[in-house]
Phi, psi and omega in degrees: 000138179280153180299328179299317178293321180303320182293342173287338184266336181212126179205179179297329185241351183249178182222165179231151187285129171231137188274111173219106170056032176075020188232141168287128182228141172240143176242153188229096164056119171287167186213167173259149173295129172298309178203240184242124174276079198256022181237040174061032175236007183303319186265011181283144178224158176234137179248121181250122181249120174270124174270091192286132175120340181104089184287131178282090182298330180292335175272353172273308189235099182272126177291108188299321182286353177245026188299323181296317177298315178303316182295322180289325180286335185226063186298330185260337185245003182297150172278137178297141185298324182282355175270343184290147177259116179290117185297311189202106183290349180277350178291155177302153184306318181290346183251006182297131185247130172260108180288143169306134183301339177289345183265033177304323179297325178291321178298319178294320177296319179297314181292335177276358181083020187246017182219131172237133180251131175250119183271153169060054185257138171187216177213163194304311181251084187299133179249132186261014173274130179306311188288313183291319181294321176299317178302317181296317178298325185273344182253356186073031175275169181222013177087347178279162187306312183286345184237039183257315180244084180260122188283349184238156180270150183292329179294313180298318180295319178297314182293324174301318180290319183289324182231077188287339186260063182297138178263339184081356178222154175301145176246167182292325182287315180222090190277358187259162178294155178301312182221158181222135179249133179238149169088002181209126182287338179274122182301139182290135175299334181301332181270350187290135178225175184278348184286165179262020189258004192277134176231129179251134175227112177275133181244136176209149181094190186234032177231084184298340178282346185298311180290323178300316178297322181297311186287342178295336182267006185289120163072351181069207183292143178290151178301142179283339180223128177246115185294152177276080184202176177299320177299315179298322178296321178295318178299316180296321178299315179300316179298318180296317178297317180301316180297319180296312181299315181298315181294318179295318181300315180296316182295313182297318177299316181296315181295316180298316181289331179283334183276179180201167169248159177280191180279003179300139179265121176268152171298153181270067178223166187299312184297326178293319178295324177297313179296320179299320179293318178301314180300319181291319178298317180293321179292336179276359176108008179298136177252017176303137186270325186230125173247132176245122184243164183232134172226100190261171175110009188273006178276077194264064176289329187233135174050050176297324178236167177273125182304128179084351179214071194291344176281002177241169178122189186301311184291321177298320179296318180295314181292316180296319178297318179297311183296317181293322179295316180291325176297316179295320179300314180295320177296319180296312179301320179296316180294330179276353178079023183232018183292341178275002183252357191228133170238143178240139178225140179251152170210162175220155189293333173192173176266202179238166176295152176287331179275137175287161173260191183272010185239029183056037179216193179222154181254174186303135183231223190230277193280150176227161165270150171245145181243131175244123189235139174152159178303324184281358184285161169262106185299143179155192180229128173259122180098180184239169178299147174298140177277106183287356175266359181242086183244158176274184186294345180265355182092011176263153175307129184299141183293345176289356173271003179306118180259326184220125171287138183301334179290336174294322180289306182295323178298320177299315181293321179300316185273311185284336181255313182264352176082026180295136174284174175298328175298320179296320178292324177298316178299322180280357184063043180230011183299327182298345184257004183290338180266356179230045179292158183259154180279065185272333186250136175305138188304326181289345180254356180289132180293130177292142180305331179293347182257001180301141184235127177206198183280338185237033177284161171276099186289137177294149178232139175214169180221153180207173180220152185217148177227138182203154178238152180244120173302145181090309176284334187275135179253113183290341181290321181242004179058035177229157174278157171289145176246027185300323181296323179288314183294333178267007178058040181260343180290127180296145181292324179256146182310140188263012188265021179283348182264173176294148006270002187277315182050041178272129188254025178294159184251019183301139180220157174280126178236031177215170186242014180300148183258012181266021182263140183261305183185173173280145166227161178246128178252131177243126176271129188239151183300130180294342178263343181205100186293348177286344183267117178270121182269330180197156177223156176203134175275128182234170181249135179271124176275161185300334180272001178100354178283138175270138184233154171273182185296343178264014177070030179256139181270343175270108190264122179269136178241119175288139174082359177254116179287152175306140182160199183249129182219148170283155183223137173242149180240133184234138176221153190295338184234011183233155172297132177293154178233153180238135180298141181280338175230172180283148173265150182270125174251123180256165179303141182300336181271356183298143182264345181290156180295135179273119180277133182282144168282109189260102178294337194276348186264004176198140179301320186277010172287344174256136182294145178099182182260127176053046179272357173230168176247144172283123189263339175234122193302323184250020181223149179281071180234122189229150182215169178293147189273126182277157173118352179273075189284341176255005173055049174245013178069020173222129177263108186211198185297334179296325177290322176298316180298320178296318178296316184299322180296331185253010183305141176074011175285141184235145179058054182233158172244097186220157181292337180284356178275083186286343181248004170070032178252006178078014181229134175263113183208196185294335178296324177289324175298318182298321177297317177298316186297318183285341182252005182305138179084001176282146185231135178275168181273342181263118180234000000 
């Protein structure tokens, strides 16, 4: 494929088709971890569903105590009173809600404690244009002059604030895009930001490898020389976009294929397929924070209901499909064990008039209900029924009945669910609502203010120390590692873990000339409740005695964003099986004056998790080290490592993973290390 064609598939504002579960999907920019999402919200995600067209909230939630007024306003399309589902008989008489019978799934979610309804939602100067009103909802506008034409979306602005150091490529800590859009080929304005880092990839269909295969053929080999000119800048931009698209395609395909759905049966409709895809991506390990989905068809000017059978028809099908899809989604998340990680919220650009029109339908109106769904919600209803006796001149509920600004809802979810700081709410233009948040999240799931994350939080700092030995590099005669790589000036000045499989993008460098350095290692700090979750990483230098040092030759290692406490730690090296601590290591406050005790992997076999994950390096002494021979770094020592060694045999003065004994030479000694450790498997995969 030519680059010209490629640019039709991926650009700052456009998207390209990628096959995932039959759906058009767009992804928005990978990011770097600001620090540590250390308050049990790292894996939380939010799913936003737009009910496109203008959902008739009055046909969702009928005010039972106003049924006669409702019946007079809608003589032909009203729902029969005996067909309504009473949501909650414990509500006050004036607040009793009759659910549309198609929303049986919502009643079940409510009774299970998984649904919160927010009544009377809109913004001060309601706009009845589909396009403009949607823009306002997505940009945090309110129809007033200063907030009418906002060029960026509130989701994009919030994510920019939360993750300011965008890399434009997946990173090892968080390899997934910030946000993902499903169900619409046109990228959502909500994700648009002022940065130049945005990459859109539209996915559709059920062959996630399809787009990956497509982008691999883009443009052939990269130019060997890029001129220092405007033309050169354009070429570099194209190359950067190509790399991003390719990396995202591979990652999304991998996550989708790694994930699964449970045996729950979803309805065979688009919104259900979108939700099913989200569940599968999340089960496969996706760390995307915001998913935007589409459920269209709510512009019900004509034949909203079936004449003579009003509980049936177009709107009933839309509502029933939504409720059934969300019920299946919640069951699926529960069966997959991730229902505590996901919240779903619905919105529509506006509601409908209280008065029916002459076509068994309704016209554009004002207020809507919003639904928040998920295990972590606090079930209930915020607000009261719309007063059907207070209408404007067009027959729509008067805007003076506005009970909740939509920014109050989204602002609550950003802070109480995703942990946005006040800075984050300011970026999203929702700071004014931080003092009037709604009780949408169960109190045990509300993010504590000490955990809010934004661009200017006071990030926790802690320090720890580590000691480890490397088989092959270690000399049992003097109990020291070889420093041949340092004396021969082969150790790279910048940390070498930017490549696969680590893809670590740290900027650590050597800034001293001491010759007692052995090699670089990568340390990963892991969640004490789930060792699969990496909270922070840092490339360190191994000293000849086994002590790990930072670039300034200090053994007390400071970690930004890691609060003092207990954490598991893994150690990675280019030619050895990685190891994971069998117990937690102690991290103390960075300001602490007491001596930091190192977590010493080398003084006991069982300091590394698993069976025989280290080797005894001195036959009659309790001295243990990491196992050499994993030359391709896949945590298995097998024929692939031999093949890698064979390709590089007899190389001299090199810095390569096949150098198992650290002397800068690839030879039979490295083969011998592989041979004696063949078939060993690490615990980290």
